[in-house]
Each structure stands twice: as structure tokens, then as C-alpha cells.
N, C-alpha and C positions, 0 to 999 in steps of 0.2 A: 181561348177563345180568338179569330182573328177579328181586328178591327173594322167596321166598315166605313168606307172613305169615299168623297165625292173628291176627285183631283183633276187637275188640269192637264191636259196631253200637251206635251212639250211641242209637239211638232206643228199642232193644229189649232190648239188652246180649248179643244173642244173637252166636256166636263164628261170623267169616265167615272163609273162607279166601280169601285174597287174593295175587296177583302184584302187587309193587309195585315201580315205576319210580324209581330214585332220580337216573340219570345221562342226561341227554337228550344224544345226539350227532346234532345237526343233519343232519351229510353222511349219517350211517349209519342214522340212523331218524328221516328227516324227519316221519313222522306222530307222533311224540312232540311233537314242536314243535307242531302242530296243535291236538293233545289238551290242551297246556298252555293254549295260547290261547283255547281253547274252554271250558276248566273241565272237562275231562273226562277229564285225567291222574288216574290212580290214584283215578277214581271206580267204587265198588262198590255193588251192590245186593242187601241183605239179604234171602235166601231166606225168612227168617222172617216178616218184616213188611213186607216191599218198598221199605222206604226206601230212598233212594239219597244216598250221601255220599262227600265226596273225603277220604281218607285225608290225614292229616297227617305229614308225613315229610320229612327233608332232602333237596335236590335239589342237583345240579351240572349246570350248563346249559353245554354247549360248541358254538359255531360257529367250526369252523376256517378257514372260508373269509373270515372277518370277524375272526378274532383274538379272539374273545369268549369268556371263562370267568368264569362267575359263579356264586357258592355260596350256597345259602338254609338258613337253618336256623330253622324255625318259631319263633315266641316261646313258644308253647304247649307247647313241649317242654321250657322252663325249663332250658336247658344253657347254663351259664356257663364263659367263658373258656376254660380249659383242654380241658373236655368239648367245647363247641362247635368248637375247634379239631382236636380229634381224629376227631372224626365226619367234618369237611370233608376232612381228611387220608387218612382212609381211601377216601372217595370219590374224590380226586384220585391215589391210588395206584393203585386200580381203573382209572381212566381213563387214566393213563399207562401203564400195563400193556399198554393194547390199541393203544397208539400208535407205530409203528416209531420209531427212534432218529433216522432221518435227517429224519422230519417233526416232530419236538420243536424247540417254539420258546420263547424268553424267557418270554412272557406264560402259560404254562403253570406256571409257579413258582407263581405266587400269583394265584388266583381273587379277582375283585371281590366283595365281600360286600354281600349285598342283605337288608334288614330285614325285609320283607313280601312275600307272592305277587304283589301289586299292583306292588309295585315290581320286583319280576322281570318280569312281564308288561311293563309299561312300558319296560322298557330293552332287551326283546327286541323290542319293535315300534319303538322306537326307533332300532335298529339295523338294522330294513326301511325306514326312512324315515317313520314314523309318528310325527307330532309328539305334543307333549301337548295342543296346541289342538284336532288331530283326535281325541284321545283322550277330551277334554272335550265335546267335541261328539257324541261317540259315547253319552257316559254321560247326557247330556242327552236325548238322543233316547231312550234304553231309560227314563230317568225318565218321560217323558211317556208313553211307552207303557204303563208301569205303571200311571199314573193313568188313562188312557184305557180298560184293563180291567177298571177297577172301577166305571166311567161306566154310566148306563142309555143306552137308546138316544137319547132326546132330548138328555140333556147330553153324550153322545158326539159327535154332530153340531156342537153348540156349541163344544166342544173342539175338534174338526177347524178349524172355521172361524177361532177365536181364535188357533191355533196355524200357523195356514196356511203362513209363513212357513219354519216349523221342520219342515215335512212334505216331506222331500226324497230323495234317492236313499240316504242312510244311514238316514232313517228306516224305509224299507221293508227295506232289509238287514238291520236289526236285528229288525223284527218277522218277517221270514223265519227268521233264524238261531235265534228264541226257539221259534216256532213250530214247527219242525224237532227241536228239543230237546224240547219238551212234547209232542210227537206220541212221540218214542220214549219217553219216561218214562210215557206214558199219562195224563197230565194232560188230562182232557178237558175240563174246565170251562176251562181255560186255553187251550186248543186253540181250543173256540169263541168265547172272548172276543177272543182275537189276531185269527180270522178275521173277527170282526165289526167290529174297528178297521182292518183293512185294506181291507174291502168301504167302509165309511164312507169311510176317507181317500182310497181310488178315487174315490169319487164326488163328494164334497164339498171336497177339495183341490184347488188349482191343479196342483201337481206331478202328483196323483193323476189327475186329469181328462186332463193332457198324456201320462201315461203310459200311459193308457186308449187314448186316441186313437192315439198311435204305434202300440201292439199292433194296433189293430183295423187301422189302415193297412196295418201290414207283413204280418197276415194276409191283406187283400185282394189286395196285391201279389203273396204268395206264390201263393194261389187262381189269381190271374190269368195267372199264369207258368206254374203247372202245367196249365191248362187249355190254354195255347196249345201246351205241350210234349206235352201228351196228342192233340191235334188231329194230330200229325205223324204218328201211328199206333204201334203197338207197338215197331217197330224203326226209329226215325229214323234216316237215313244221317246223315254226317258234313257232306254239303250240306246236307240240312235243318235241323241244328244251327247251321249257320253263318249259314244265311239269318234265322234266328230272333234269333242273337246280332246279325246286323246292323240287325235291324229294332228291337232293343232297344239298340242302341249308346249313344244319346244319354239313355236313361234309366236313371241309375245306380242306384235303388235295384232295378228290376227285371234287369237286367242283373246284380248282385250275388246275387240271387233265384235266376236261371238258373244261373250258374256253380254256385252251391250244389247245383242238383238235377242237373247232369248232368257234374260234376267229373269221373268215370272217362273220360268219352268227350273231354275236352280232353287227350289225348296227342299224343306226339310226332309222330305220323301226321298227327292234325288240324292242328298247327301248320305241319306242312308243306304241307298242302295250301291252309291260309291264304296260307304266303308264295308258293306257286304262282299263287293267285287275285291277289294284290296286282301281281305280274309280269304279269299278263295282263289287268289294268284298265286303262284308259283314265289317264292320268297326272292328271288333274283329282281322279278318285276314291282315288286311291292313298295320301294324307294320311290321310281316314278311316279306311282298313282298316289302316293302319300304326298311327294311333292306337288301335284296338281291339284289334290284336294286342299292343301295349304293356300295355294296361289288362287284358286275360286272363292276361297273363303275372303282373301284379302279385298280381291276384285269385287264381290257381291257386297262386302261390307262399306266399300268406297263408294260404289254405285247407290246404296241405300242412303248412306250420310248425306250425299248430295241432294238427292230426291227429297229428303225428310228436310235438310235445311231449306229447300227452295218450299216445300210446303208448310214448313212453318210461318216462313216470312209472308207467304201468301193469305195464310190464315189470320195472321195478324193485322195484313193489309185489310182483308175482309171486315173482320172485326170492328174495326176503327171505321169502315166505313158505313155498317149497320149501326154503329153507335151514335155517328155523327148526326145532330140537329138538321144539318145542311148535306143531304146526301149528294146533291148534284155537285157541289163545291167539293167535298171529300172525293169524290168519282175523279175530278179535274184534277186534283192535287197528286192523286196516286197514279194517274192514267198510263206513266213511264213503267210502272212496275207489274201493269197487267199482261202478263205472258200467258203463254201455254198453261204453267203450273198454277197461276191464278186461276183461269177459266175452269180448270179441272176443279178446283178447291171450291169455287163458287157453284159449278153443276151437282157435286157431290154434295153439298149443304142443300141445295134445291130437292135433291131425291129424298134427303133424308128427312127434310119438314115435310116432304109428301107422304114418307111413309109413316110420319107420326101424325097425319091428317092435320097440320097445324097449317091451316090457311092463311093466317095472317103472315107468319115467317115466311111460307112460301113465296106467298104473294108479294111481300117486300123484297125478297132474293130476286124472284123473276124479273121484277121492275129495275132493280139494281143492273141485272144482265142486260136488259134492255137498252137501259140507258148508256151503259158502256159501249155496245154494240153503237148504239145512234151516234154517241160523241166520237168514237173512231170513225166512223164513216164520214161525218162533218168534217173532220180534222185531215182527212186522207183527200187531197187533190183526186180529181176525176182519173188521169192517168197512172196515178199510184193505184188506184183502186183497178184499174184494168189489169196493171201490173201483176197484181195480188190475184187477179182472175187467172192470168197466165200461169203462175206458179200452182194454184190449184186443179189445172187441166191433169187428165190421169197421163199424160206422154207428150213427149215434144211435139207428134205430127198432130195432136189435138190442139197443141196451144199455136202452132204456126196456123191451125186453121182459125182460130180465133183471132190471131193477130190480122191476118187477110181480111177478115169481116169487121174488126174494130178499129185497126189503126188509122184510118182516114178521120176518124173522129176526133183525133187528138194532135194532130198535126206534129210540128217538129218538138213540141215538150213532151212526147212520148221516148225521145232518143235519150236526153239526159236522165229521165227518171230509169229506164231499162239501165243506164251506166250506174247509177247512183245504188239502186237496189242490188245488183250484181257485185258492186265492190262491198256492200255491207254484207251478203251473203258470204262472200271469200273470205272475208275477214271473220266470219263466225265458223268457218270452216266447213260451210254448205256448198262444197264445191259444185255438186251434182245439180243444183238448182241455179246456182250461178253460171254455169255453162249453158244452161236451157235459156238463159236471157242473153248470154253471149250470142247465141244461135239466133234468137229473135232480134236482138240487136242489128244484126249483120241482114237480118232478112227487112227487118224495117228501114234501114239504110239503103239498101241495093234494089229493093223491090220495085216493083212496077204495077201499072193497073190498080191504081187506087192507093197503094201502100205508101209511106212515105218517102218522098225522093231527096 
């Protein structure tokens, strides 16, 4: 359980009430590990001045699967010898009190000592197979990003070309992570600067152009396959879908796209029908059909495994929230994990509770749903909420009409929001939505008659 403390804001010295985590059990609360690695563990925001800071506190990190136990006592606390041992001992006593006797292991008697927070993070990452060389590469990319965010447009293009070899997947991943954090913290100038860096890197670096070309090609493939599927009518039969799969059997990218679009239709009866067709086909045609059947089996298993992993993670998060004595706090801690998969699991649990006429369970789950929606809305700045509404519009024309009516309410803050979200969508491979925001950004930049000038 977290400790409830009153601490002073380093910026304005106001008293802030905070729930402080001091024990990180990876298997019990995996979200705390992610918070540690992302720099969000024990981060508080002062209600008086808005400053965001990470609390300095002793930590005990435990990963039972890898038999890792690490203790960190911040040097800023100025605890010496016996005092440090006493603090670690108290945390160790609390941790071991949670562990059943049959699960106790010898390594739990003496945790490894870590001298710095960076050292703790490095040891945790090394346990996950992330080497020091990888960490150094990431640090270099973050440093490069920092320099680029300070550059004017002309110098930015020059920096991109000069550091072309360093602009890779790690660079874009670091930029996305920094942008997401800046969006959450409301750092509009940094969001705008990072969006400009990503745009310049996408246009002027070798990797960026390659990434853009791949995204555009994937977008074209999905549109082409979706068009072919639409041409089959509103309710295509298994025979129709099989014919389309056969037509695309030798085109692996399109085959993958089609499987993704029609996965629910690729059920047991479908594979039965495919097997029957193989048996009825001429001997010369059977190898091609058998190869297709084997590949479809692989693709559906891969898709199901990914979906199942996402559902299991979401179910675990929901279970932790439901079991928590402090639902609001549990929701705040896990907000970053609440994606479409989580919301689907939550909706499914609500329906299941209602079908059992379990009023208490359904009421609690509905309350959790409402709290999540409210918290997401509270944390999302008005212009980002508006961008989300633009993305939910049925088509680009409807989004442009919404922009014309609503853009004047947000002023210049809308432009970096459009750029930032477009960059995030592009990084996630959602090129169609990213392009919509590109169109809207241009309209907002160039528009007249009440639009942004």
C-alpha cells in the first residue's frame, strides 16, 4: 500500500498531499515498473503553482520472476549507515510480509544496493535485456532532440541533414515519448517544438523519408483491400471472402491487410469450407490452396495471440482497479494503460454483470467507467479535446466544417495540438487520420473568416 504524506512543493513551498509508492512489486503491480522507467513514479503536481516534481523517497524494487531485489536510498536524504539500513529493513519487512512462506527465496534476505536513481533504472533495464550501449544510444538521441527543439527552422533542417545517421527508430520513439509527456503536462511550447522536429526529420532524413514512404504504401494497401472488400457487398459470403483471399494469396502485404479486416469471418466453418474446396480441386491446384490455408492459420494465430495478450493485460488492470480500496487512485495510476482494449474489457464486464443481474458489480463497473471518462476529459486540454472530436468526424469534409465553426475558440494553441497529434498518429502507423490532421492544420493556418490566421 502506498504511504500518504504531506510534502512541500519545491517550487512554491505549498503543502501537497501525495500517495507515495516505496515498494515496486513487478508481478503484483507492473504499472509501477513502467512509471519508474518513464520517470512518472511518485510524480506530483502542485495545485497551487502547477509545478510537476518527482518526490525523493527510498525505494525497494522486486522482480520475483528474475529473482531481483534492489534497494535505493536517495543521497539527498543524507541518511548514513545505520539509518539507511533501518529504512531498507522496514521496507524489506513490509515486502516479505506480503510473500507466502512457500514462495520465500534466499535472495530476499539481502537486497542489492543502488546508489542513484539512474543506476536503479539501468539495472532494471539490464534485467530486461537492455544493454548499456542501448541506453547510451537512447541518451544520445534525447540529447540530439534537445538541441533540435532549440533550433530555428533553417538550422533545424541543417541539423537533421548533419545527423542523418542518428535519426532512426530510437530517435522517433524518443520524440514520441517526450511529446506524450509534454502533452500531458501542458508544455505547449515543447509540444510545438517536438512536432516541428518530427516533421523536419520525416521530410529531410533518410530514415524519416523511408518511414513516411512505408506508411503511405501501407495506407494505399489497406485502402485498396478495403475497396475490394467493399465491392463484395454489405454481407459477403465465405465463398466471396475465400475468392478474394485466393486472388491476394501471392501478395503478402495485401493478404495480411485482408486478414486483419476480416479476421472474425476466418472461423472454424471457414477453414472447413477451405479444406473441402482443397479436396474438390484438381491435384495441380491443391498445393497453392494448402499453402494459403497454412499461411491463413499462421496469420490468424498471430492476430489472436496479440489480441489475447492485450485482453489479458487489460483484464489484469481492471481486476487491480476493482480490488483496490482507493478506486480513484488506482485509475490515476493506470490511466496510461486504458486503451481501446481496456475499454472493451470494461464494457464486456459491465454487460456480463448486468446479464447476471448483479446490480452491485455492474454499478461499481459503471462508476469506474464514468470516472475514467471524466479523468481523461479533465487531463485533456480543450484544444486536444477538439482535435479528438475532429478525428471522430465521419469524413474530412465534416471535420473541415467542424474546424470552421470551432477553431476560433482555441486560437494559436490549436496549431501545435494538430501537429503533435498528427505526429503521434503517424508514428503509430495511422497515416489516414494523420493526413486528415495535416489537411486541417493547413486549413487552420491559411484560413480566413474566423479561422486561425
